[in-house]
Structures are given as C-alpha cells and as structure tokens.
Gaussian input, Z-matrix of N, CA and C with variables (Angstrom, degrees):
# hf/3-21g

backbone

0 1
 N
 C     1     B1
 C     2     B2     1     A1
 N     3     B3     2     A2     1     D1
 C     4     B4     3     A3     2     D2
 C     5     B5     4     A4     3     D3
 N     6     B6     5     A5     4     D4
 C     7     B7     6     A6     5     D5
 C     8     B8     7     A7     6     D6
 N     9     B9     8     A8     7     D7
 C    10    B10     9     A9     8     D8
 C    11    B11    10    A10     9     D9
 N    12    B12    11    A11    10    D10
 C    13    B13    12    A12    11    D11
 C    14    B14    13    A13    12    D12
 N    15    B15    14    A14    13    D13
 C    16    B16    15    A15    14    D14
 C    17    B17    16    A16    15    D15
 N    18    B18    17    A17    16    D16
 C    19    B19    18    A18    17    D17
 C    20    B20    19    A19    18    D18
 N    21    B21    20    A20    19    D19
 C    22    B22    21    A21    20    D20
 C    23    B23    22    A22    21    D21
 N    24    B24    23    A23    22    D22
 C    25    B25    24    A24    23    D23
 C    26    B26    25    A25    24    D24
 N    27    B27    26    A26    25    D25
 C    28    B28    27    A27    26    D26
 C    29    B29    28    A28    27    D27
 N    30    B30    29    A29    28    D28
 C    31    B31    30    A30    29    D29
 C    32    B32    31    A31    30    D30
 N    33    B33    32    A32    31    D31
 C    34    B34    33    A33    32    D32
 C    35    B35    34    A34    33    D33
 N    36    B36    35    A35    34    D34
 C    37    B37    36    A36    35    D35
 C    38    B38    37    A37    36    D36
 N    39    B39    38    A38    37    D37
 C    40    B40    39    A39    38    D38
 C    41    B41    40    A40    39    D39
 N    42    B42    41    A41    40    D40
 C    43    B43    42    A42    41    D41
 C    44    B44    43    A43    42    D42
 N    45    B45    44    A44    43    D43
 C    46    B46    45    A45    44    D44
 C    47    B47    46    A46    45    D45
 N    48    B48    47    A47    46    D46
 C    49    B49    48    A48    47    D47
 C    50    B50    49    A49    48    D48
 N    51    B51    50    A50    49    D49
 C    52    B52    51    A51    50    D50
 C    53    B53    52    A52    51    D51
 N    54    B54    53    A53    52    D52
 C    55    B55    54    A54    53    D53
 C    56    B56    55    A55    54    D54
 N    57    B57    56    A56    55    D55
 C    58    B58    57    A57    56    D56
 C    59    B59    58    A58    57    D57
 N    60    B60    59    A59    58    D58
 C    61    B61    60    A60    59    D59
 C    62    B62    61    A61    60    D60
 N    63    B63    62    A62    61    D61
 C    64    B64    63    A63    62    D62
 C    65    B65    64    A64    63    D63
 N    66    B66    65    A65    64    D64
 C    67    B67    66    A66    65    D65
 C    68    B68    67    A67    66    D66
 N    69    B69    68    A68    67    D67
 C    70    B70    69    A69    68    D68
 C    71    B71    70    A70    69    D69
 N    72    B72    71    A71    70    D70
 C    73    B73    72    A72    71    D71
 C    74    B74    73    A73    72    D72
 N    75    B75    74    A74    73    D73
 C    76    B76    75    A75    74    D74
 C    77    B77    76    A76    75    D75
 N    78    B78    77    A77    76    D76
 C    79    B79    78    A78    77    D77
 C    80    B80    79    A79    78    D78
 N    81    B81    80    A80    79    D79
 C    82    B82    81    A81    80    D80
 C    83    B83    82    A82    81    D81
 N    84    B84    83    A83    82    D82
 C    85    B85    84    A84    83    D83
 C    86    B86    85    A85    84    D84
 N    87    B87    86    A86    85    D85
 C    88    B88    87    A87    86    D86
 C    89    B89    88    A88    87    D87
 N    90    B90    89    A89    88    D88
 C    91    B91    90    A90    89    D89
 C    92    B92    91    A91    90    D90
 N    93    B93    92    A92    91    D91
 C    94    B94    93    A93    92    D92
 C    95    B95    94    A94    93    D93
 N    96    B96    95    A95    94    D94
 C    97    B97    96    A96    95    D95
 C    98    B98    97    A97    96    D96
 N    99    B99    98    A98    97    D97
 C   100   B100    99    A99    98    D98
 C   101   B101   100   A100    99    D99
 N   102   B102   101   A101   100   D100
 C   103   B103   102   A102   101   D101
 C   104   B104   103   A103   102   D102
 N   105   B105   104   A104   103   D103
 C   106   B106   105   A105   104   D104
 C   107   B107   106   A106   105   D105
 N   108   B108   107   A107   106   D106
 C   109   B109   108   A108   107   D107
 C   110   B110   109   A109   108   D108
 N   111   B111   110   A110   109   D109
 C   112   B112   111   A111   110   D110
 C   113   B113   112   A112   111   D111
 N   114   B114   113   A113   112   D112
 C   115   B115   114   A114   113   D113
 C   116   B116   115   A115   114   D114
 N   117   B117   116   A116   115   D115
 C   118   B118   117   A117   116   D116
 C   119   B119   118   A118   117   D117
 N   120   B120   119   A119   118   D118
 C   121   B121   120   A120   119   D119
 C   122   B122   121   A121   120   D120
 N   123   B123   122   A122   121   D121
 C   124   B124   123   A123   122   D122
 C   125   B125   124   A124   123   D123
 N   126   B126   125   A125   124   D124
 C   127   B127   126   A126   125   D125
 C   128   B128   127   A127   126   D126
 N   129   B129   128   A128   127   D127
 C   130   B130   129   A129   128   D128
 C   131   B131   130   A130   129   D129
 N   132   B132   131   A131   130   D130
 C   133   B133   132   A132   131   D131
 C   134   B134   133   A133   132   D132
 N   135   B135   134   A134   133   D133
 C   136   B136   135   A135   134   D134
 C   137   B137   136   A136   135   D135
 N   138   B138   137   A137   136   D136
 C   139   B139   138   A138   137   D137
 C   140   B140   139   A139   138   D138
 N   141   B141   140   A140   139   D139
 C   142   B142   141   A141   140   D140
 C   143   B143   142   A142   141   D141
 N   144   B144   143   A143   142   D142
 C   145   B145   144   A144   143   D143
 C   146   B146   145   A145   144   D144
 N   147   B147   146   A146   145   D145
 C   148   B148   147   A147   146   D146
 C   149   B149   148   A148   147   D147
 N   150   B150   149   A149   148   D148
 C   151   B151   150   A150   149   D149
 C   152   B152   151   A151   150   D150
 N   153   B153   152   A152   151   D151
 C   154   B154   153   A153   152   D152
 C   155   B155   154   A154   153   D153
 N   156   B156   155   A155   154   D154
 C   157   B157   156   A156   155   D155
 C   158   B158   157   A157   156   D156
 N   159   B159   158   A158   157   D157
 C   160   B160   159   A159   158   D158
 C   161   B161   160   A160   159   D159
 N   162   B162   161   A161   160   D160
 C   163   B163   162   A162   161   D161
 C   164   B164   163   A163   162   D162
 N   165   B165   164   A164   163   D163
 C   166   B166   165   A165   164   D164
 C   167   B167   166   A166   165   D165
 N   168   B168   167   A167   166   D166
 C   169   B169   168   A168   167   D167
 C   170   B170   169   A169   168   D168
 N   171   B171   170   A170   169   D169
 C   172   B172   171   A171   170   D170
 C   173   B173   172   A172   171   D171
 N   174   B174   173   A173   172   D172
 C   175   B175   174   A174   173   D173
 C   176   B176   175   A175   174   D174
 N   177   B177   176   A176   175   D175
 C   178   B178   177   A177   176   D176
 C   179   B179   178   A178   177   D177
 N   180   B180   179   A179   178   D178
 C   181   B181   180   A180   179   D179
 C   182   B182   181   A181   180   D180
 N   183   B183   182   A182   181   D181
 C   184   B184   183   A183   182   D182
 C   185   B185   184   A184   183   D183
 N   186   B186   185   A185   184   D184
 C   187   B187   186   A186   185   D185
 C   188   B188   187   A187   186   D186
 N   189   B189   188   A188   187   D187
 C   190   B190   189   A189   188   D188
 C   191   B191   190   A190   189   D189
 N   192   B192   191   A191   190   D190
 C   193   B193   192   A192   191   D191
 C   194   B194   193   A193   192   D192
 N   195   B195   194   A194   193   D193
 C   196   B196   195   A195   194   D194
 C   197   B197   196   A196   195   D195
 N   198   B198   197   A197   196   D196
 C   199   B199   198   A198   197   D197
 C   200   B200   199   A199   198   D198
 N   201   B201   200   A200   199   D199
 C   202   B202   201   A201   200   D200
 C   203   B203   202   A202   201   D201
 N   204   B204   203   A203   202   D202
 C   205   B205   204   A204   203   D203
 C   206   B206   205   A205   204   D204
 N   207   B207   206   A206   205   D205
 C   208   B208   207   A207   206   D206
 C   209   B209   208   A208   207   D207
 N   210   B210   209   A209   208   D208
 C   211   B211   210   A210   209   D209
 C   212   B212   211   A211   210   D210
 N   213   B213   212   A212   211   D211
 C   214   B214   213   A213   212   D212
 C   215   B215   214   A214   213   D213
 N   216   B216   215   A215   214   D214
 C   217   B217   216   A216   215   D215
 C   218   B218   217   A217   216   D216
 N   219   B219   218   A218   217   D217
 C   220   B220   219   A219   218   D218
 C   221   B221   220   A220   219   D219
 N   222   B222   221   A221   220   D220
 C   223   B223   222   A222   221   D221
 C   224   B224   223   A223   222   D222
 N   225   B225   224   A224   223   D223
 C   226   B226   225   A225   224   D224
 C   227   B227   226   A226   225   D225
 N   228   B228   227   A227   226   D226
 C   229   B229   228   A228   227   D227
 C   230   B230   229   A229   228   D228
 N   231   B231   230   A230   229   D229
 C   232   B232   231   A231   230   D230
 C   233   B233   232   A232   231   D231
 N   234   B234   233   A233   232   D232
 C   235   B235   234   A234   233   D233
 C   236   B236   235   A235   234   D234
 N   237   B237   236   A236   235   D235
 C   238   B238   237   A237   236   D236
 C   239   B239   238   A238   237   D237
 N   240   B240   239   A239   238   D238
 C   241   B241   240   A240   239   D239
 C   242   B242   241   A241   240   D240
 N   243   B243   242   A242   241   D241
 C   244   B244   243   A243   242   D242
 C   245   B245   244   A244   243   D243
 N   246   B246   245   A245   244   D244
 C   247   B247   246   A246   245   D245
 C   248   B248   247   A247   246   D246
 N   249   B249   248   A248   247   D247
 C   250   B250   249   A249   248   D248
 C   251   B251   250   A250   249   D249
 N   252   B252   251   A251   250   D250
 C   253   B253   252   A252   251   D251
 C   254   B254   253   A253   252   D252
 N   255   B255   254   A254   253   D253
 C   256   B256   255   A255   254   D254
 C   257   B257   256   A256   255   D255
 N   258   B258   257   A257   256   D256
 C   259   B259   258   A258   257   D257
 C   260   B260   259   A259   258   D258
 N   261   B261   260   A260   259   D259
 C   262   B262   261   A261   260   D260
 C   263   B263   262   A262   261   D261
 N   264   B264   263   A263   262   D262
 C   265   B265   264   A264   263   D263
 C   266   B266   265   A265   264   D264
 N   267   B267   266   A266   265   D265
 C   268   B268   267   A267   266   D266
 C   269   B269   268   A268   267   D267
 N   270   B270   269   A269   268   D268
 C   271   B271   270   A270   269   D269
 C   272   B272   271   A271   270   D270
 N   273   B273   272   A272   271   D271
 C   274   B274   273   A273   272   D272
 C   275   B275   274   A274   273   D273
 N   276   B276   275   A275   274   D274
 C   277   B277   276   A276   275   D275
 C   278   B278   277   A277   276   D276
 N   279   B279   278   A278   277   D277
 C   280   B280   279   A279   278   D278
 C   281   B281   280   A280   279   D279
 N   282   B282   281   A281   280   D280
 C   283   B283   282   A282   281   D281
 C   284   B284   283   A283   282   D282
 N   285   B285   284   A284   283   D283
 C   286   B286   285   A285   284   D284
 C   287   B287   286   A286   285   D285
 N   288   B288   287   A287   286   D286
 C   289   B289   288   A288   287   D287
 C   290   B290   289   A289   288   D288
 N   291   B291   290   A290   289   D289
 C   292   B292   291   A291   290   D290
 C   293   B293   292   A292   291   D291
 N   294   B294   293   A293   292   D292
 C   295   B295   294   A294   293   D293
 C   296   B296   295   A295   294   D294
 N   297   B297   296   A296   295   D295
 C   298   B298   297   A297   296   D296
 C   299   B299   298   A298   297   D297
 N   300   B300   299   A299   298   D298
 C   301   B301   300   A300   299   D299
 C   302   B302   301   A301   300   D300
 N   303   B303   302   A302   301   D301
 C   304   B304   303   A303   302   D302
 C   305   B305   304   A304   303   D303
 N   306   B306   305   A305   304   D304
 C   307   B307   306   A306   305   D305
 C   308   B308   307   A307   306   D306
 N   309   B309   308   A308   307   D307
 C   310   B310   309   A309   308   D308
 C   311   B311   310   A310   309   D309
 N   312   B312   311   A311   310   D310
 C   313   B313   312   A312   311   D311
 C   314   B314   313   A313   312   D312

   B1=1.3494
   B2=1.5522
   B3=1.3547
   B4=1.4392
   B5=1.5370
   B6=1.3074
   B7=1.5273
   B8=1.5920
   B9=1.3469
   B10=1.5116
   B11=1.4464
   B12=1.3350
   B13=1.4428
   B14=1.5277
   B15=1.3757
   B16=1.5472
   B17=1.4628
   B18=1.3705
   B19=1.4971
   B20=1.5086
   B21=1.3193
   B22=1.5227
   B23=1.5212
   B24=1.3637
   B25=1.4831
   B26=1.5226
   B27=1.2324
   B28=1.5152
   B29=1.4790
   B30=1.4376
   B31=1.3831
   B32=1.5739
   B33=1.3566
   B34=1.4706
   B35=1.5614
   B36=1.2374
   B37=1.4298
   B38=1.5223
   B39=1.2425
   B40=1.4886
   B41=1.5681
   B42=1.2905
   B43=1.3756
   B44=1.5351
   B45=1.3346
   B46=1.4548
   B47=1.5492
   B48=1.3449
   B49=1.4384
   B50=1.5953
   B51=1.2874
   B52=1.4265
   B53=1.5092
   B54=1.3512
   B55=1.5429
   B56=1.4957
   B57=1.3916
   B58=1.4958
   B59=1.5087
   B60=1.3014
   B61=1.4226
   B62=1.5235
   B63=1.4253
   B64=1.3783
   B65=1.5568
   B66=1.2180
   B67=1.4011
   B68=1.5387
   B69=1.3571
   B70=1.3984
   B71=1.5281
   B72=1.3291
   B73=1.4138
   B74=1.5115
   B75=1.3153
   B76=1.5136
   B77=1.5365
   B78=1.3247
   B79=1.4741
   B80=1.4714
   B81=1.3015
   B82=1.4741
   B83=1.5887
   B84=1.2886
   B85=1.4272
   B86=1.5141
   B87=1.3825
   B88=1.4772
   B89=1.5678
   B90=1.3186
   B91=1.4171
   B92=1.4543
   B93=1.2878
   B94=1.4400
   B95=1.5903
   B96=1.2986
   B97=1.4642
   B98=1.4475
   B99=1.3900
   B100=1.3411
   B101=1.5699
   B102=1.3477
   B103=1.3933
   B104=1.4643
   B105=1.3813
   B106=1.5022
   B107=1.4672
   B108=1.3279
   B109=1.5502
   B110=1.4852
   B111=1.3192
   B112=1.4763
   B113=1.6406
   B114=1.2823
   B115=1.4627
   B116=1.4038
   B117=1.2432
   B118=1.5429
   B119=1.5718
   B120=1.3402
   B121=1.4365
   B122=1.5128
   B123=1.2544
   B124=1.3723
   B125=1.5301
   B126=1.3532
   B127=1.4567
   B128=1.4656
   B129=1.3070
   B130=1.4589
   B131=1.5088
   B132=1.3288
   B133=1.5252
   B134=1.5683
   B135=1.3377
   B136=1.3865
   B137=1.5401
   B138=1.3419
   B139=1.3912
   B140=1.4977
   B141=1.3541
   B142=1.4800
   B143=1.5211
   B144=1.3565
   B145=1.5185
   B146=1.5378
   B147=1.2801
   B148=1.3897
   B149=1.4980
   B150=1.3446
   B151=1.4772
   B152=1.4930
   B153=1.2990
   B154=1.4787
   B155=1.5749
   B156=1.3154
   B157=1.4069
   B158=1.5232
   B159=1.3096
   B160=1.4795
   B161=1.5119
   B162=1.3348
   B163=1.4340
   B164=1.4543
   B165=1.3668
   B166=1.4381
   B167=1.4916
   B168=1.3842
   B169=1.4214
   B170=1.4988
   B171=1.2844
   B172=1.5102
   B173=1.5037
   B174=1.4417
   B175=1.4314
   B176=1.5225
   B177=1.3267
   B178=1.4420
   B179=1.5263
   B180=1.3564
   B181=1.4339
   B182=1.5130
   B183=1.3156
   B184=1.5190
   B185=1.5342
   B186=1.3596
   B187=1.3144
   B188=1.5572
   B189=1.3965
   B190=1.4469
   B191=1.5327
   B192=1.2399
   B193=1.4657
   B194=1.4818
   B195=1.2833
   B196=1.5254
   B197=1.4619
   B198=1.3163
   B199=1.4678
   B200=1.5650
   B201=1.3192
   B202=1.5250
   B203=1.5466
   B204=1.2976
   B205=1.4396
   B206=1.5267
   B207=1.2914
   B208=1.4580
   B209=1.5110
   B210=1.3520
   B211=1.4165
   B212=1.5733
   B213=1.2802
   B214=1.4173
   B215=1.4826
   B216=1.3419
   B217=1.5156
   B218=1.5287
   B219=1.3250
   B220=1.4550
   B221=1.5211
   B222=1.4088
   B223=1.4938
   B224=1.5576
   B225=1.3019
   B226=1.4077
   B227=1.5538
   B228=1.3515
   B229=1.4726
   B230=1.6362
   B231=1.3068
   B232=1.4700
   B233=1.4652
   B234=1.3377
   B235=1.4246
   B236=1.5776
   B237=1.2747
   B238=1.4685
   B239=1.5757
   B240=1.3192
   B241=1.4469
   B242=1.5718
   B243=1.3117
   B244=1.5127
   B245=1.4795
   B246=1.3171
   B247=1.3933
   B248=1.4970
   B249=1.2791
   B250=1.5027
   B251=1.4842
   B252=1.3414
   B253=1.4371
   B254=1.5396
   B255=1.2583
   B256=1.5458
   B257=1.6187
   B258=1.2550
   B259=1.4601
   B260=1.4958
   B261=1.4172
   B262=1.5177
   B263=1.6056
   B264=1.3407
   B265=1.4785
   B266=1.5093
   B267=1.3490
   B268=1.4975
   B269=1.5640
   B270=1.2684
   B271=1.5049
   B272=1.4657
   B273=1.3232
   B274=1.5321
   B275=1.5625
   B276=1.3792
   B277=1.4301
   B278=1.4486
   B279=1.3458
   B280=1.4530
   B281=1.5580
   B282=1.2682
   B283=1.4660
   B284=1.5630
   B285=1.3475
   B286=1.5710
   B287=1.4710
   B288=1.3295
   B289=1.4797
   B290=1.5437
   B291=1.3157
   B292=1.5432
   B293=1.5036
   B294=1.3062
   B295=1.4900
   B296=1.5283
   B297=1.3315
   B298=1.4978
   B299=1.5229
   B300=1.2675
   B301=1.4803
   B302=1.4780
   B303=1.3103
   B304=1.4910
   B305=1.4243
   B306=1.2991
   B307=1.4869
   B308=1.4703
   B309=1.3080
   B310=1.4611
   B311=1.5585
   B312=1.3140
   B313=1.3675
   B314=1.5790
   A1=109.81
   A2=117.17
   A3=121.67
   A4=111.94
   A5=113.30
   A6=119.23
   A7=109.11
   A8=116.87
   A9=122.14
   A10=108.74
   A11=120.62
   A12=126.04
   A13=111.59
   A14=113.06
   A15=114.39
   A16=111.34
   A17=119.14
   A18=116.79
   A19=113.46
   A20=115.65
   A21=121.78
   A22=109.54
   A23=116.11
   A24=117.94
   A25=111.15
   A26=118.37
   A27=122.60
   A28=108.38
   A29=115.97
   A30=118.91
   A31=113.71
   A32=111.15
   A33=118.01
   A34=110.93
   A35=120.29
   A36=125.17
   A37=111.68
   A38=112.32
   A39=121.05
   A40=109.99
   A41=115.89
   A42=123.28
   A43=113.21
   A44=115.59
   A45=123.20
   A46=110.23
   A47=119.90
   A48=124.37
   A49=108.51
   A50=116.75
   A51=118.61
   A52=116.22
   A53=113.21
   A54=116.74
   A55=107.92
   A56=111.13
   A57=116.08
   A58=109.76
   A59=113.52
   A60=122.01
   A61=111.41
   A62=116.51
   A63=122.44
   A64=111.89
   A65=123.50
   A66=125.41
   A67=107.95
   A68=120.88
   A69=124.47
   A70=108.07
   A71=116.73
   A72=126.20
   A73=108.26
   A74=113.17
   A75=116.83
   A76=104.53
   A77=117.28
   A78=118.85
   A79=111.14
   A80=116.70
   A81=121.09
   A82=109.32
   A83=115.80
   A84=126.53
   A85=113.46
   A86=116.20
   A87=118.88
   A88=108.42
   A89=116.18
   A90=124.57
   A91=113.43
   A92=124.71
   A93=126.16
   A94=108.62
   A95=115.62
   A96=121.51
   A97=112.80
   A98=117.74
   A99=124.66
   A100=112.51
   A101=114.11
   A102=121.82
   A103=107.94
   A104=118.95
   A105=121.20
   A106=109.95
   A107=111.82
   A108=118.65
   A109=112.56
   A110=118.23
   A111=123.60
   A112=110.52
   A113=115.89
   A114=117.61
   A115=116.17
   A116=117.77
   A117=121.53
   A118=112.17
   A119=110.82
   A120=115.80
   A121=106.69
   A122=118.36
   A123=126.22
   A124=113.89
   A125=116.71
   A126=117.95
   A127=108.02
   A128=113.70
   A129=124.75
   A130=105.44
   A131=115.47
   A132=115.09
   A133=105.21
   A134=110.80
   A135=120.48
   A136=117.80
   A137=118.37
   A138=125.11
   A139=115.14
   A140=114.39
   A141=114.25
   A142=104.97
   A143=113.45
   A144=123.09
   A145=112.57
   A146=121.28
   A147=122.65
   A148=107.40
   A149=120.14
   A150=127.74
   A151=109.46
   A152=120.70
   A153=120.42
   A154=106.93
   A155=115.34
   A156=124.74
   A157=110.34
   A158=116.79
   A159=119.98
   A160=112.80
   A161=119.58
   A162=123.69
   A163=112.71
   A164=121.26
   A165=122.60
   A166=117.20
   A167=119.01
   A168=121.59
   A169=111.27
   A170=118.81
   A171=125.18
   A172=102.86
   A173=111.25
   A174=119.93
   A175=107.24
   A176=119.43
   A177=123.31
   A178=111.88
   A179=117.62
   A180=122.61
   A181=112.07
   A182=115.54
   A183=119.89
   A184=103.27
   A185=120.52
   A186=123.51
   A187=109.20
   A188=117.42
   A189=120.59
   A190=110.31
   A191=115.56
   A192=119.18
   A193=112.11
   A194=117.70
   A195=124.03
   A196=112.33
   A197=120.02
   A198=123.99
   A199=109.72
   A200=110.33
   A201=113.56
   A202=107.82
   A203=120.70
   A204=120.59
   A205=111.21
   A206=121.33
   A207=127.38
   A208=112.76
   A209=111.36
   A210=122.35
   A211=112.95
   A212=114.44
   A213=116.50
   A214=104.95
   A215=114.98
   A216=126.41
   A217=106.93
   A218=113.16
   A219=120.02
   A220=106.69
   A221=114.37
   A222=118.93
   A223=107.18
   A224=115.53
   A225=122.56
   A226=111.14
   A227=112.37
   A228=116.96
   A229=100.51
   A230=114.51
   A231=121.54
   A232=113.32
   A233=117.44
   A234=120.03
   A235=109.26
   A236=115.58
   A237=122.67
   A238=109.98
   A239=117.25
   A240=118.40
   A241=107.07
   A242=117.12
   A243=118.52
   A244=111.47
   A245=121.78
   A246=128.73
   A247=110.09
   A248=119.84
   A249=124.70
   A250=114.99
   A251=116.49
   A252=116.71
   A253=109.88
   A254=115.19
   A255=122.95
   A256=107.70
   A257=113.94
   A258=119.98
   A259=107.43
   A260=113.66
   A261=119.45
   A262=105.37
   A263=109.26
   A264=118.44
   A265=112.15
   A266=117.20
   A267=120.96
   A268=107.88
   A269=114.47
   A270=122.73
   A271=110.94
   A272=114.97
   A273=116.76
   A274=104.22
   A275=115.09
   A276=119.57
   A277=113.28
   A278=115.18
   A279=123.44
   A280=107.68
   A281=119.64
   A282=123.69
   A283=107.46
   A284=110.05
   A285=117.21
   A286=107.22
   A287=115.16
   A288=125.37
   A289=112.57
   A290=115.18
   A291=123.51
   A292=111.45
   A293=111.08
   A294=119.59
   A295=110.58
   A296=117.85
   A297=122.93
   A298=108.87
   A299=116.96
   A300=120.36
   A301=110.20
   A302=118.08
   A303=124.97
   A304=111.88
   A305=115.60
   A306=129.36
   A307=113.58
   A308=113.94
   A309=118.48
   A310=104.86
   A311=117.86
   A312=123.32
   A313=111.74
   D1=-40.03
   D2=177.92
   D3=-58.97
   D4=-42.84
   D5=-176.12
   D6=-68.82
   D7=-35.13
   D8=175.38
   D9=-62.34
   D10=-46.02
   D11=-177.06
   D12=-64.53
   D13=-43.93
   D14=175.68
   D15=-63.64
   D16=-37.36
   D17=177.67
   D18=-65.24
   D19=-34.61
   D20=174.42
   D21=-59.90
   D22=-52.36
   D23=-179.03
   D24=-59.61
   D25=-46.01
   D26=179.61
   D27=-56.29
   D28=-47.89
   D29=-176.72
   D30=-59.57
   D31=-41.11
   D32=176.90
   D33=-64.05
   D34=-41.97
   D35=175.21
   D36=-54.24
   D37=-51.76
   D38=-178.93
   D39=-58.58
   D40=-44.05
   D41=-179.17
   D42=-64.95
   D43=-35.92
   D44=177.85
   D45=-61.16
   D46=-30.62
   D47=-178.81
   D48=-69.27
   D49=-25.34
   D50=-175.89
   D51=-99.40
   D52=16.37
   D53=-177.40
   D54=-68.41
   D55=146.33
   D56=177.63
   D57=-80.63
   D58=143.65
   D59=177.17
   D60=-133.11
   D61=139.59
   D62=-171.31
   D63=-131.82
   D64=143.05
   D65=171.36
   D66=-92.71
   D67=121.96
   D68=-179.42
   D69=-109.71
   D70=127.34
   D71=177.32
   D72=-108.12
   D73=133.42
   D74=178.93
   D75=-134.66
   D76=123.11
   D77=-176.66
   D78=-153.18
   D79=152.20
   D80=174.97
   D81=-111.10
   D82=20.78
   D83=178.70
   D84=-148.02
   D85=169.93
   D86=179.91
   D87=-73.59
   D88=150.82
   D89=-179.76
   D90=-146.95
   D91=159.96
   D92=175.02
   D93=-154.92
   D94=164.06
   D95=176.99
   D96=167.40
   D97=-152.30
   D98=177.80
   D99=-132.34
   D100=143.35
   D101=177.18
   D102=-129.33
   D103=120.17
   D104=174.98
   D105=-47.08
   D106=139.17
   D107=179.05
   D108=82.64
   D109=-18.10
   D110=-176.15
   D111=-119.41
   D112=-20.09
   D113=-174.43
   D114=70.31
   D115=-143.56
   D116=179.75
   D117=-71.58
   D118=137.34
   D119=-178.11
   D120=-139.45
   D121=154.74
   D122=173.36
   D123=-158.71
   D124=159.65
   D125=179.13
   D126=179.45
   D127=-173.17
   D128=179.47
   D129=-143.63
   D130=118.56
   D131=-177.61
   D132=104.41
   D133=-145.33
   D134=-176.34
   D135=-97.69
   D136=148.00
   D137=175.13
   D138=-147.81
   D139=164.45
   D140=179.91
   D141=-144.71
   D142=136.36
   D143=-175.68
   D144=-127.12
   D145=126.00
   D146=178.92
   D147=-69.73
   D148=128.60
   D149=179.32
   D150=-112.75
   D151=1.85
   D152=-172.87
   D153=-63.67
   D154=124.99
   D155=177.69
   D156=-111.50
   D157=107.43
   D158=-175.51
   D159=-56.04
   D160=-26.91
   D161=179.24
   D162=-88.91
   D163=1.83
   D164=-178.93
   D165=75.29
   D166=6.36
   D167=-177.95
   D168=-71.57
   D169=162.96
   D170=179.86
   D171=-75.11
   D172=146.57
   D173=172.85
   D174=-125.89
   D175=131.68
   D176=-171.60
   D177=-121.10
   D178=160.14
   D179=178.46
   D180=-145.48
   D181=154.94
   D182=173.37
   D183=-140.37
   D184=126.18
   D185=178.44
   D186=-130.11
   D187=144.60
   D188=-178.90
   D189=-128.38
   D190=138.45
   D191=172.23
   D192=-70.07
   D193=140.78
   D194=179.71
   D195=-99.65
   D196=23.02
   D197=178.68
   D198=-147.74
   D199=169.73
   D200=175.37
   D201=-92.56
   D202=-14.89
   D203=180.00
   D204=-104.51
   D205=167.74
   D206=170.69
   D207=90.56
   D208=-178.80
   D209=-176.30
   D210=-124.13
   D211=141.55
   D212=175.55
   D213=-130.16
   D214=127.16
   D215=-177.70
   D216=-130.10
   D217=137.71
   D218=178.35
   D219=-146.67
   D220=135.69
   D221=179.94
   D222=-152.60
   D223=157.92
   D224=174.30
   D225=-87.72
   D226=141.77
   D227=179.87
   D228=-124.29
   D229=120.18
   D230=179.70
   D231=-117.90
   D232=134.73
   D233=176.34
   D234=-61.90
   D235=135.05
   D236=178.88
   D237=-83.86
   D238=142.54
   D239=-176.07
   D240=-66.21
   D241=-21.98
   D242=-179.83
   D243=-100.21
   D244=13.11
   D245=178.13
   D246=95.92
   D247=160.92
   D248=-169.93
   D249=82.58
   D250=-163.49
   D251=175.57
   D252=-132.25
   D253=158.50
   D254=172.73
   D255=-114.08
   D256=127.56
   D257=177.34
   D258=-97.18
   D259=129.70
   D260=-175.86
   D261=-141.55
   D262=166.59
   D263=172.06
   D264=56.07
   D265=45.85
   D266=-177.87
   D267=-75.99
   D268=123.80
   D269=175.84
   D270=-126.21
   D271=140.61
   D272=-175.32
   D273=-144.11
   D274=140.62
   D275=163.93
   D276=-139.91
   D277=148.80
   D278=173.98
   D279=-121.31
   D280=-3.24
   D281=-178.36
   D282=-66.96
   D283=145.19
   D284=176.81
   D285=-59.73
   D286=125.04
   D287=-176.68
   D288=58.00
   D289=32.29
   D290=179.85
   D291=-63.23
   D292=150.49
   D293=179.55
   D294=-118.33
   D295=139.62
   D296=168.85
   D297=-119.85
   D298=140.62
   D299=-179.92
   D300=-145.37
   D301=157.35
   D302=177.94
   D303=179.79
   D304=176.54
   D305=178.43
   D306=-139.74
   D307=155.95
   D308=176.92
   D309=-71.21
   D310=157.68
   D311=-175.23
   D312=-87.44

C-alpha cells in the first residue's frame, strides 16, 4: 500500500510540471510589447497567450499602454494540479504610457 501511495504522489508531481500556463491581458486601451515565445504583440482590449514551456524554463513579457488614459492589467493563469486555475504575477498600470512586466515562476 505504501509503495502504491508513493507512486501516486510521484505521478502527481510529474503531472504538475506539465500544467498549462497562459498570460492574460485585460485592457480598455491599446497596448503593445513582447512576450517570450510569441515575439512582438499588440492589441486593444483583452488577449491570451500560451506560456507553457515544455522544458520548464521561465517565460517573460513586457507590455506598454499606448495611451495616457485607461488601465492595462496582465497576469498568469496556471492550471491547478487539483483542478481549476491559479492566478499569479498580477501587474496593473494606469500611468500614461505605463508598462507592466513579469515572468512565470
């Protein structure tokens, strides 16, 4: 029984390494920047970028508002090993031409 439980725990730990991670961008204004694995990005409003790195490496981003008004918010959303999602790395700016940046953990 103990061996079976150990195998189950190890299996869960290995699965946790393969969880999907996404960068979520929420904005009421135009923005642009770079996202590792995606290069140059831009948009107005909301966007979502897959950040899942099969080798477990960090993935980073830098986004800048293209206006003096509005709000730019970016965060990572990671699948939870127990189901659902975990929100991390929340960054927000309302500054004119403000920038948000971060990396996966």
